[in-house]
N, C-alpha and C positions, 0 to 999 in steps of 0.2 A: 621909445620910438612913437611917432607921430601912427595913430590908426589908420589916418589915411592910406599914408603912405604902406602899412604893414597891408591893408586890403589886398595894393594893386600888386605886393609882391607874393600875396598867397594866390592872387587870381591868375599871375602871369606863369608861376608855379603848374599852376592845372588849366591852363588856357587848353590845351586839347578837350581836357572832360566838359568843360564848361562850355565848350565851342557846340559840343554835343547836346547838353541841354538845352542851348540857346537854337539850334538847328529841332530838337523837338519841341520847344514849344512853337516855333516856326509853322511846322506842320500841322500840328494839333490845331494850332489860331487858323492857317488856312482852310485845314478840313472843316475848321466850325460855321467860318463865315463863309467861307465858296459852299458846301452845300446850305447852309439857312438863305445866305444872299440868291443860290440858282433859285433854287424852291421859293422865294416870291418872284423871283422876277418871273419865272416859268406859269406860278400861280397867275399874276397876271397876263400873259401871253395866254393860257391857258381858258381865263375869263372872256376874254373876246373873242378866241377862234369859236366860245361854244357856244356865247351868244348870236355868232353870225351864223353857225351853222345849225344852229334850232330850227322848228318849223315855226314859219310868222307867227302863227297863233301861243307860242311856245315861249314866243321873245320879247312877248309883249302884254297888256292888260287891256279889254275895252269894256267902259261905261258907259252904259246907257240907262236912256228914261225919257219918256214923251216929250216931244218940243211942246217948247212952252208958247205962250201968244206973245211973249216977250223976248223973241230969239237972243238979244242982244243983253239984256240983265241977266239970262240962265246963264250965257258964256262967264259974263267978268263975275258971278256967284259960285261958277265952278271953277271958274281959274284960280280965285283967290283960294279956295278953300286946298286946291291940288297944291300950289304956292304953299301952303301952310303946313301940308305934310309932306311935302318933298324938299322945300328949303333948298341946298344948294347940292345936292343931288342931281347927277345927268340925267335927267329924263326929258323928251321931247313929245310934246303934247298936240296930237291930231284932233282939229274939230269936225264932224260929218253928220252927216242927216241922213235917213232913211225911211221913208214911207212903206206901209202894208202894202200887200200884193191890189194892184186892181186890173181891171180886165183891160186891155187894148185890140185897138179893131181899127184896120184902115181908114184911109179915109172912104172907099167906099162900101164900107159898113164889113167887110172883111174881116170875121173873126182872129185875133194872132194870138190871145193867150194870156197868161198872167204877166205882167208885168212890175217892177219897184222903179220907184223914181228917187232920186236924194240930191243934197246939194252937199259941193265943197268947192269952197274958195280957193285950198289950194292944189285943184285938181292938176294945173297946167305940170305944177314943179314934179310930178308922180307920173305921170303920162306922155306920149306923147300920140298926135293928132297924125291918124291911117287917111284921113279923107275928109275933105272940109276944112272950116276954122270955127275955132272956139265960140261959141255964144258971145258977143247976140252977134253973128252972123249971118243969124237968118232972116228973111223977107217975111213976116207972115203968119201969126202962128207965137208962141210961145217957147222959142227955141230951147234946144238941149241937144246934150254930148253924149251919145250914147256911144257904149263897148261895143270894139269889132265885132265878138265874136256873138253877142245877141244879137246885132241887126242880121247876121248870117241866120242865126235860128229864126228869127222871126221874118226872115225876107223882107227886109227894108235900106233902104240906101239914105243918101247922103239928101233932101228936099223934101222927102218925105213926110206926111201927116200923120200923126196916129192921136185916135181918139182914146182918151183913158175916162173909163166910168166906173163906179165903184156901186153902190147900193142905189135904191130906187129915191130917196131924199136927199142924192150929194148930186152936185154938178157937174156933168163932164167937162173936161181941158184937151183943146187942140194944142198939141204940139208938134213942132215942124225940127225935123233933126237937121242941127247944123253940124255937125262934126263927129266922125268915128274915130274913136281914141283907143288904146291898150294900155296897159300899166307900163313903165319902162321898166321896172326892176319886179316880176311878178313877187320874186323871194322878200321883199322889204318889209321887215315884218310890220309898215304901218298898214297894211294893205288888210292884214290878220288873219291872212289865209283866204279871205271870203269869196266862195266859189263865183258869186254872183259879179264881186269886182275882176276877178283873174279871168272865168273862163267864158263871162256872160250869163251863164244860167247856171242854180245847183238843181236842177233836174225839175224845178216843181214852179220856177219864175223865172223869167228871164228880165235884164237890165247892168246895169243902173241906167236909168236917164237922169243924167246929171242937168237938172234946172238951176238958177238963179236961186238964192234964199226966199226972195220973197212970193216966186213963182211957185216954189214947192209948196207954200200955204193955200194955194189952188187946187193941188191936186185932191182927188175925191177918197182920202182915205188918210187915216192916223199918221203921222210922222214920229219917227225918235230920233232923239240926238244924241250922237256918240263921242265918246274922248277914246281915243287910241294913245295908249302910253308906252313908249319905247325910249330903255334905256340906250345911250350912247356905249356901244361897246370898246369903241376905244378912251373914253373917259372913265368910263366906271371901274373904283379899284377893288380886290377883294375882300377887303376890310369895312366897305361900304354895304357888303352884303348884309348883315344883318340889318341894318338901318334901314335900308330898302325894302328889305321885306316885311318889316314894323311899319315903315310907311304904306306901304302897297294896303295891308292889311287892315287897316285903319282909315282909310280912303273911302271903301265903301260906305261903311254906316257914315260916317262925317257927311259924303254928300247925300245921303239917305235923310240924314236931319235937318239939310239945308232947304226949309222951303221955297228959298228962290231957285233951287235946283229941280228938286223933287216934284216929279209929276206923276201920281201914279206907280211909285215903286222906281227903285233906280237896282239896277242888275247890272253884275259883276262877270266879265267873262275873262277865259285866256287861261293858259297853263304857266305865266313869269316865273309865278311863285314856286310852283313845281321846278321848273329849268333853275331858279336860282339855289334851291334848297339843295339839289342833285348836287350842283357846282359848287355849293358849301362843303357840303359833305363830302364830296371828294375832293377837293383840295386841304380840307382838313384830314382827310385820311392820308393822303399824300404829306402831309406836315407829320401825320404820327407816323407813320410807316419810316420817314427818314429822318422823324427823333431816333428811332430804331437803328438806322444805319448811322447816325451819327455818334450816338453813345457806343456803338462798336469801336471805331474807329478811339476814340476817348478815353474807352476803356483800357484800351491797348497802352495808347501814350500815358495810363496814369501807372499802369504797372511797368512800362518802361522807365518814367518819370523814378519812380521807385529803386529802380536795381540803378540807376547812374548817381541817384543822391545816396544809396548804401555805397558803390564804388567810391564815390568823391568824399565821403569822411572814411573810409577805411585806409584811402593814401594819404589822407590827412592824419591818420591816426595819431601818429608819434608827434607831429606836429602839436594837434591839440592837448596830447597827456604834458608835455612840455608847460604848454599857455596856460593850463589849467594848474602848474605846478609852481607856476611864477605866480598865480593869484586872479588871474583872468576867472572869471566871476562865468557859471551857463547864461546868465541871463547876455553879459555883452558877447558873450560866444553867438547867442541865438539872435543878438542884432546885428553883429556883422553877419552872419549867413543870410539873414533877413535883405541887409544892404547888396548884399553880392548877388543875391537871387533876382531881387529885384530888378535888377541892373540888366543881369544875363537874360530872364525870362522876358523881362519887357522887351527889350531888345529885339528879340527872338517873335515876341507875340506881333509887334507893331511893323517889321518884316512880313511875316504871313498875312497879317490882315491886308498891309500894303497889297503883295500881292494877287491873295486871294482879288480885291476890288478893280486890279488890272487886268486879272486871267478875265474876269465878268464883266468888263467895260464894253466889248463888242455887244455884247446882249440885254445890256440894262444899267441902270443905275442901282447898287446896295446903300439900302436905306444906312444914315450914320449910325441909327441907334442898334442894328445889326450887328456892326461892325465894331463900334465900341461894347457892345457888352461881350463881343465872343472875346477881342483881347483881353479885357479887364477880367472876365472869366479865369483866363486861360494863366492869367497872369496870378490873380489871388491863389488859387488853388497851387500852382509851380512854385509859389513864396511860401505858402502854409508847408507843402511836403515838405520841400530843401529844407529849410528852418527846424522845422519840428525834428528833422533827421538828424541835422546838424546838434541840437540843444539835446537828442537823446544821448548823443554819443560821448556829450561832453559831459553831462551827467554821470556817466558811466566810465567816465575818463581814467580816474583814478580808481575803479573797484577792481578789486581780482573778479575772473572768472568762475561763476555759481557751476557746481557739479552739475547739477540737474536743468542746466539752461538747454538740453537738446530734449527732455521729456517735455518742458515746459512748451517748448514752441512745437515739437508733435499735438499738444494738445490743444493747441492753438491752433496749428491749418484742422487738426478736425471739427475744434469748435467751429470755426471757418464754415467747413462745408457744411457741418448741422443747419446752419443760419444761412447759409447760400441753399441749399433744400428749399428750408422753410420760404426763403424771400422768392424764389422760382417758382414753386407751386402757386402759391399766391397769385403771383402773377400769371400764370399760365390760366389758371381757374380763372382769374378776372376776364382773362381775351378770351377763352372759352364761353363763359357766360353772354358777352357782350357779342360775341363772333366776331369785332373789329376793336380797332384801337381807340375808332370813333365813335362816341355815346351824342344820341341825337335827344333833345331834350325835348320837355314836354310842350315847350313854344314853337318847336320844328330847329331849333336853332341848333349845330353839331359841335362838337368841342372834343380833342383829343383827351383821352383817360390815362393821366402818365403810367399807371400801374401796368396797364393794358400793352402800352404802347413798350415798356419796358421788358415786354416776357422776354420775346426773343433774343435781347441782349443779354437779360440775364440766365436765360438758361445754355447761351453758348458762354458765358465766363463761368456757370457750374461745371459744363466740361473742364474750362483748363483746370479750376479749383481740383477736380476729380483725377485729370491727370497727374499734376504738382502732390498730390499725395499718393496715387499707386504707385509714383515711381520706387518708393522704398521698399517696398513690400515685393515687391516684384522683381527689385535686384535683390533682398534676400533669396527669394526663391533660385534667382539665375546665380547667384553666388554657393548656395549647396549644390546646385546643380553641376556645376563647372569644377567645385573642389574635388570631386572624382574623377574628372578629367587631365589629360597631362596637360601640363603647358602653365609659364604664370601668366600669363595676358588675361586670359578670358577672366579668371577669378578676382587678379587685382581690378581690372576693368570694374566689376559687378562689388566687390567690396568698396571701390571707393566711391563709389555711388550711395552704398549703405552708408559710411561714413559723414558724407554730406550731402544728405538730403537737400538741406535748405538750400545750396547752392544749385543744385542741379533742381531744384522744386520750381526755380524762378524760370531758367530756361523753358524746362519741360510745358511751363503754364503757356508761356510766350506760343510755343509750336505748337500746343493742342488748341490753343485758341486762332490761330491764324489757317490753319489747317481746317479747321470748324468755321470760319467765315468764310473759305477758299472753297467749301463744301456746300452750306445754304446760300450764298449769294449767287452763285449759276444755276441752282435749285429753284431758287425765288423768282427771278432771272423766265430761265425754262418756263416755269410756270404759268408766270404775265404771261408770254405768248401760247401757250397751251387755251389758257382761258380765253384770251383775246380770239385765239382761232374756233374752239367753240362757240362763244357770242356771235363769232361771224356769220358762222353757220346756221345759228339759231333765225339769227334777224333777217337774214338775207333770205333764206329757205332752199337756194337752189344754189347750181352754180354761177350760173350769169339771172341778172335781174335787171329787167329792160323796162323803164317806165316812160312810153309814150308822150305821157303828160296830157291829155288832152278828157277829159273826167264829160264831159258835157255829155247832152243826149243824144241819142240814136235820134237823126235826121232822115235820110235818105240813101238810098243805093245810090246815088247819083250824087252827093254832097260831097265835094271835094274834099272834107274833115273825114266821112266816112272811108269813103276810099283810101286816105291817110292811113288811117289807123290800120285797113286789110293791109295794103302794102308793107306797113310798118313792122307786121308780124310775117309776111313772107320774105320781109328781107334781114329779120334775125333769123327765120329758119334755115334760110339760103346763106348765111355767115360760115366763111372755112372755121372751121372748130366746133363748131356747134352739130350735138349729135340728133338732141331732141328738142322739141319745144311745146311749151301749155301756157293757152291765154290766161290772165290771172285776175281776178279783182283784187286790192288789197286799200283798204279804206277804214277812216274811223267810224265805229261804231257806237249805239248808246243799246246795254242792255238791262235791263233790269233796272235804267237810273244810273249806271257805271260805264262809263265811257272805256271802250276795248278797240283792237284791232281787229278786224275780218278781211280775214282771207279765202276766196272762193278759189279753187283749182278743179280741174276735171277730173272726177274718183280715179279714173281709169289711168290717167297719168301720174299718181302720186309717185308710184314707185320708179319711175323712171325719170321725173322730172325734180321731186321734195326732195329735199335733203333732214332726213331727220335730226333733230337735233338730239345731244348727248340726253343718253335715257330715255329715249322715245322710238321705240321698234316702230317700223315701218306698216307693219300687220294692224299698229293703233289708231290708225289713220284711218282706214278703211271703214271705218264704220259711218262714216257721211254718204257711202255707195247710196245710190237710188236704183229701180229700176228704169225709170222713164221720167226724169226728172223733168225733161220737160216735152210733152207730146205734141206731136205734130200729125200731119198730112203729106204721107210723101207725094213728089211731083213726080211729073216723068220724067226718064231718064233724058239729059239733052233739052228739055223744055225751053223756051226762048221767049214765052211772053203769057203774061197773066192776065185774066180779065174778071170780072163781077162787076157785079150790078145789083143797087140797094135800092129798095122805093120806102121812103122814108114820108108818112103821112100824120097829118093830123088826125081827131076821132072824128071831127068833121069833114075828110077825104082830101084835105089841102096836101097838094104835095111841096114838100119841102126839099130844100138845097142841101148837099151832105157829102163832104167828102168821103171817098173809101183807099182807104190804105192797108195793105197787108205786109204782117211782120213772119220775115222767114228766117231759118236758121239753116247752116249746113254740116254742123258739130259745134261744139262746145268754145264758145265766145266766140260766132259766127255771127248774132242775133243781127238782122238788119232790115230797115224799114221802105216798103212800097208804097209811094203814093200811085195811085191807078188815075191820073187824071185824063178823063173821056171813059172810064171804064175800064181802061187797061193801061199796060207797064211792062216794057221791055225785062225780062229774071235776069239777076245778075250769073255771069258765069262763072263754070268751077263749082264743082261739088255737088254733094246730094243734097238737094234742099228739101227742104219739108216749111208746110206752112203751119204755123206756130200762134196765129191770133189775126182777127180779123178785124180792123176800126171801121167804123161808121159815126162820122162825126155832123152835128146840125148846130147852127147858134140859136135856132128859136127857142124860145122859154116855153112854148105851149106844149101839153103830153102829146107825145109820136109814138106810131108803131114803125117797126124798123124789119121789114122783110127782105133779106140775102134771095133774091131769085137766081144769078147767077156766079156761081166761083170756077176757073175753069183754068187749065192750063194747058194753053196749045188744044184745044179741046176737049180734053181729060175733065171730065166732072170731078170733083174736089168735095161737094158735096154729101155724095151719096156715100152711105155706111159710116158716116162720123157720128158721133153724138156729141151735141156743141152745150155747150156753158156758156152764161153769160155776165158781164159786170158793166158798171154804169164809174166811172175811171174820174174820179173830182179831186178834190183836197182829203177824200177819202173815199174809199170804192163800198158802194152796193150792190148786193147779188140780186140777177135779172132772174126772169122763169121764163127760158125761150120755148114756144112750141115748134120745135125741130128747127128753122134758121126766123122766125117769126118773135120777133122783142117787143114787149109792150113798154113803153117807159111813162109811168105815172108821175104825178104833180109830185108826191111825195119823193120819190126818187130824185127829183131835177130842182130840188131847193138848196139853194148854194152851190150845184153843178151846172150851172146854164152852161152852153157851149162845149161837157165833158164828152169824149167818144164814148161810144156802149161796143164793148171787146168780144167780140165774140171767140171765145177758143175750144179747139179740139180736144176729147181724152179728158179721161181723167187721172188727176195728179193729187198729190197730197197735198194739201193746203198748208201745213207743217213741213218746216226745212230741217232735215237732221244736221247737228251739229255736231261737233269737236270741240270742249273746253278747254282750252289751261286748268293746270290745277287752280292758278291762284282765282282765277277772274270765277271758278265753281265754288271754292271755299269762300269767296267773300261775297257771291249772292247764293251761299246754300242753295247748289242745287246738285243732281245726282240725275245717273242716266234714268232717262224713262218723264224727267219733269219737262212741263213745258212752259214757253215764256214767249215775249215779243222784243225783238231789235230795231231797233230805229236805223235804218240806212235808206239812203238818198231821199230822204224827205217822206218816206211811207214806212208805215208799220209793218215788220215781217212777221210771221209767227215762226218760232221754230221749235225742235222739240230736241233735248240734250241726249247725242248719242253715246256719249263717254266721255272722258276725260285723259288726258295727258300730262306731264309736265312742262313741257311746252309746244307752242304753235309754230310749226316752221312758217319764216315768214313773219311772225307778229309781230317782231319788234319789242314787245313789252311782254311783261307777267301776265296783263289781262286781255285776251285774243280768242279768237273761235276759228275755225275754218269749217266749211262747207262746199257741197259739190256746186260745180260752177252752175253746170244747166238747172239742178234745183233753187238755185239762188234766183236764176232769169226769169224761172217760169214762176216762182213767186213775184217779181217785181213785177210782168206783166198781169199779174192778178190783183196789183195792189194801185196801181197806179200808170198814169197814161205814158209817163215817157221812161225811159230804162237809160241810165248812162252807160257810156261806153267803155268797154272793156280796155284800160288803160295798160296794163300791163304784161308783158311776154317774160316766161320763165323759161331758161333752156338748162341742158345736160351739156357738158364742155369739159372735157378731160383737162386740158390746159387753158385754166381759166383766164389769163394773162392776154395770153395769145386772139383767143375767142376774143375777148371785153376790145380788143385793138378792133378785131376784125368789123364786129358787131357796130362799134362807134364810126367806121368808116362808111358802113353798109349803109348808116343812116342819119349821115352827117350834113345831106341838103334839105333833112327836111324843114318845113319851114318853123314848125313846133318842138324845140330843141329835147331829143331822148336823153333818160340819165341811165346810165349803165353800172350796175354793180357786181361786182364778185363777191364769193362769199371766201376772200380773206380780210385778214384783219387789217386794221386801217391804222395809222399814228394815231395817237390818243393824248391828245396836247395835255389834257389834267394828269392823267397817269406815267405819263414817261419819265416826269422829274423822278419819282422813288425809282425807276432804274437804277439813272442816272447817279443819283444819289447814293445807290446799293454799290454802284461799281467806284464810284470814289471811295469809300467808306473800305471797299476791299482792298481798294489798292494803297490805301494810307493805313492802312493795317499791317499790310505785309512790309512796308518799310519802316514803322515804327517797330514791328517785331523784329526785322530784321538788327536793326539798330539796340535794342534793348538785350538780342541772345548775342547780340557780341561785348555787349558791358558784362552780361554775365559771365562768360568766359573769360572776359578780362580780370573781373573780379576773384574768378575760383582760380586763376591760374595767377596773383598776388598771393593767396591765400596757399596754393600748395607750391609754394616757392623753396621752402625749406626741405619740402621731402628730395627733392632733385637730387642734392650731391648723397644723400644715403643709399639711392637707389643706384648712382654712381659707383659707391663704395660697394653696395652687394654684386656686382658688377651688368648691371642692366644699361645698353649703353644707352647715348641720346638719341639715335634712331630709335631703337625699341619704345623709350618712354612718348616720344614723339609718338609713334603708332598707338602707342596703349592710351593717350588721350585723346586722339581722334576717337579711339572705338570709345573711346568710355564714353565722349559726347554724341558719337552717330548712335549709341544702345540707351539711353536718354530721350535723343532727339526721332527715332523709331517708335520708341513707346507712345511718346508723346503724341506724334502721328497717327499712330493707330487707334487712340482715346479720340483724339480730334477727330479722325474722317467718323467713327460710329456715331460718335457724338453729334457732329454736324450734321450726318444724316437724319438720326434721329430726330433734332428739331427742324428740318424739313420738312420731314415727314406729319410731323405734330403741327409746324407754324405756317407752314410757307403758303400753303391754300388758303389761310386764312387771313393772312396777308394781302396775297394778292384781289382778296376777293373783296377786300377793302377801299382798294385804288380803282380795282378793272368794274369792280360792279359786278352783278349774275343776271345781266340779262333785265335791267331794271327789277331786280329782284323772282325774276323765274328762276326755280330747281338747274338751272345748267350749268354746271361747271366744268371744268378742265380737266386733264389728269395731272398727276405730279411729273413734271418732267424737268430734266438737268439742261443749262444749255452747256451741249461738252467742248466746245471749243475754250470758253472762259472758265470750266474746273480746268482742264488741260493745264491751259497757261497759270492758273494762280496756284496751283497746284506744282507744278515745273520749277516755277521760280522759288517758291518756298522750298523747294528741295534742295536747290542750285544754292539760295541764300543759307540756308543751314548746313549743306555742306562747307562753302566757302570759309564758314565760321568757327568750324570744327577744324577743317583743315589750316587755317591760319592759327589755332589753339595749337596745333599738334606742330608747325615749324615755328611756333615763338620758345616753346615746351624744347624741343630739338635744340633750338640755337643758342639757349640759356643753358642745357645739361653740355653743349662741346663748348660752350667757351671760359665757363667759370671753372678753376679748380677743386680737384675733387676735395681736398681735405676744408677749404672754406665752406664749401657747401655741405660738408656731414656734420661739421660743426656748428651749423644753422642750427 
């Protein structure tokens, strides 16, 4: 007979089984291609979303050096170096220049403070004109465009002239304000989060005054040229991250070595590399966890394919014996099996791959390599298993069965368990040792550790093997127990399992594996949500956190911006659903040379507003409390006007013009400034105000004496009874020694501090601010309780003392954070610098966070400066979400595959035991009783396997779920904040219910087949088989 015709007839005879093999190959391929393709598409989307949501300074790199005398040549050289390192990587480069600070004065000589100038040829692309026209639209003087907020702080408008002066050797430059502008998109990384660019001031200088490149050279100060590199979020691909990180790491040294670029050193700033490293690590973790999930489905598929291969060769057993007896060699039989399986598995793999590609098309394109790799892998494994099983059956077709085969199978099963235990233990040790399936190399690059990634799949497979091996001993115990009880059914059921442990073991392994997966996957998903909730609470710090967005320096109680901040706080407090509010500062700070997050809240409100992170008790934060962090002189209740007079004279008795301003506070976060024009000013309404500082400022460079002669509120003297200290506040602060309210300012103190205010402060306050550090920050700096150090905040050095450590600081947002009392911090800022940033945040307690957030947004909707409202609820994480989806897909695929495998195992068991049906009929066992016995037999083995699967899945979840979750969601940027182990109940119930229904259906179908077989065949013929 023609071999091709024979193969076709053989295939038609077993079309049903071959169709199951084809379907299995399609499901496994669809799972592999679908999960890999989805993870790849989600990785691209997650990278884009991460770069877009990152802080501007974390989404860009800024390189600067001194501006050359030949800016064009310097620019060309820098561009050449950048292009040589970045190549085709999608990174945009923006060139700007910025001067060091100079003193600005109005045309009439009135001092305005420190400003910076700059040059930016592409400013019009990223900014919008508020007033005036872009230079050169001004007549007279050097035209300049000024940030509108800087203009407000300086008190200038379009058309005003400013005189810029440097040291005594430089030539002043007069500029005319031609335009006022503001950033079109403050979140654009091209601005690099620069406070001067965005807000017009960083607390110490205002600006920038944007000039032409040639005009910038005339500014009486050194200038820096800056190149800001911003990756294109839409064009950058995950596979380009290592190359981009390497290029950025090498760029700084390359520019440093280029003499045409480097002028007195090249500095590199920005956290882009950290952002890319975090994204790369997260994507690698998702790939590692997704590998674990895909392996679950693949392992189930392999077990089911083995069952189908075994059933196929058993069905073809007589045919194989006949062909072997007629001279067909084992090699030819294997070749026929390989050809048949290649067609069947290949067709299924092609269909599965095509289905996965079509299903993912709305999300994005799947790379051809992923499609081909998944399909080819499934075909190779499928063909190898089917061919190997067929060849083994053919080789023993003419041999008699060995009497010790059962013992060999038992020994092999025991050996498999021993090997599985050893491999699983090794993989589990590797995962525990690394703490994640992701390995971060010495170069900072992340990769998946295959052994660690396989720990959870190996553990679940071990659970399945234990269920298979434990079935026979448990059945023997059951047989001994039921033998003492009346009735044939129970003992027959138990002894049938004992007689055929291999046939039942395959089904038990599949059921146990499916149940274990149905427990582990909901545990992983539930723990992931619990972890994100814990991280959301830790990073937000309160039920609601409102960022009013204005961190510019406090100006004057009559200033619209100051009033807007106060109105914003009041609006949040009055919003429906808000039960308590507290003002807060949350900004970047440098502590001991380490960048950290500073959180400052009223110590008295910590328990009412702040949400302690997991593992932190509310009382642990109280160490920041101080008795009087902001000393002040109380004003009379209801006072409406403040009066002050100060004589400023030189040593020769020459009277000098001076500006007098008072600093007032009515509680934490309410610090405001009142300029006493003409010696008096109206007091702000509401609240029990206290005077916390008094400023006297003159622009004269000669030594002078300040004598405060009058300070009263509605006639009530505020000078009497108060002990006053004094400081001269410039770029740094210097202590002065007052005699009562008379302060001498000498030449030494004035050096470098011309125009700085003399600040008189009532009462005594500890110069050091108590802070509570996160454990990670304390460990990194080697600090303990009682240690003193300096924090750089708002361009000022603030002395601090460590009052304690906690696992994480509420609202810190990273592992490196510190907490301080708001009044104590404001008091230190008053002592350290002339300006104090506005309190820009409000934290609120709200039982219903979602409803309160909506109400707060509505209350703040008409503000000129948009407010950002955050609730302490987990937000979607584009980087970790794919792992959740892939685990659900793997669980669903495993369930479908396992049901098919269990059905195939039941069919194989039925064929193996067809001969006993007639014997039992002859013994008087009815067809219905045989059907019920078969159902009971399968149900018993399934129940045992399900119990083992439940226990094993729970154990794997306890030991491994949180490790995998922390690998994908992180722990608050490394902080020791982890959520509890939790289970997604609906998912667990659905998966377990579907497993129960499916296995019950398989058992009932097997029972019905036995009953039909027993009822239709003659007893004599059956008994003789």
